[in-house]
N, C-alpha and C positions, 0 to 999 in steps of 0.2 A: 395714524402716527407712522412715521417713517424711522426706521433703525439704520444707522449706518454701520456696516461691518468693515473693519479696516484690517488687511493683511500687510505686514512689513516683512520683507524676505531678501535674501541675496543667495544666489547660486544653489538653488533647490531644484529638484527635478520636477518635471511637469506631471508625472503620474500622481504625485501627492496633491498637486494644485487641482487636477482634474477630479479627483475622488472628492476633495472637499467642497468644490463649486458645484459638482453634480448633487452632492447631499443638500446644498441650498436650493437647487432647482427643484428638488422634490419637497419643499416646505409646504405645510398645509396652509400657511398664510404667507402671502408675497409682499410682506410690508417692510422691505428692506432694499438697500442698495450696498453695493460691494466696491470698495476701493482698494485695489491691488497696487502696493507700492514695491517697486524693484529698486533697492538701494545699491546700484552699482554692479549688477550681476555682469559675469562674463557674457560675451554675446551668444555664446552657444546656449546657455540657460536662458537668457533674456528673450531671444527669439522663440524658443520653445515654448516658454511659459506665456509669452504674449498671444502666441497662436491659440493656446487653450483658452485664456481669458476671454479673448474675443468671441468665442463660442457661447458665451453666457451674456445675454442681453442686459442683465441687471448689474454687470461687472464693468468697471472702468480700470484701465491699466495706466500706471504712471511710472515712467523710468526716471529715476533721480541719479544723474551721473555723478558718480564719485570714485572713478578709478584711482587706484593708488592709495585711498584712504581706508582705515579700518572701518568695518561693519559698525554701524551706530543706529541701533534699532529706534532708540529715542527720537532721533532726528527724523527718521523715516516716518514714524507714527505721528509725530507732531505735524509733519506736512500733511499727511492723510486727515488728521482730525480737522485742520484747517480747511481742508477741501470738502468734508462731510456736510451733507445736506439734511442729514437726520436730525430728529431731536434728541435721540440717544445714540451713543457710540459703543460698539462691542469690539474689542480687540481680538483677533483671532490668529492662530498660527496655521501654516499650511497643512498641517498633519491633522486637524480637527475633520472629522466626519460628523455632521450634525444629525441629531435625532429629527425626524420629519415635523415635530411639533416644537422645535426650539424657538423659532421666532414668534409663534403664538404665546409661547411661555414668556419670552422677553417682553411682549406688550403688556401682559397681565401683571408682571412684577415691576415694570418701569414707574420710578417715582423720582423726582427731580432732586431730592434730598438724600437719596440713598445710593450707595455704591455697592457693587457685588464683585466678589471673586469666587469663580468656578473652579472646582477640582475636576480633572479628568480622572475617570475610573476606567481601568482596563477590564 
């Protein structure tokens, strides 16, 4: 089973991105792909984040040029979901640091007729 993890962002620093993707590289089960959707970031952010994303072989970077338009997370996510190859999609934020068994747990709970909403606990 392949799980697609979709990130949508605009103008976020690359340190957060690196921490999140590093946590995915440490997963006990490598049953996923990552689609990283940059919805019109300023060049300084997009270049920095693209450089980080390209360090992780399971991740693809997609720049969606929308300069001058407001941030639209829904449009970015819809683009990513259409590109996803996985049987299931998990929508992530760049702030998430995943537990090493997260994708293993995803595979255990995936059912085609059930949706999940996960809460973050600090």
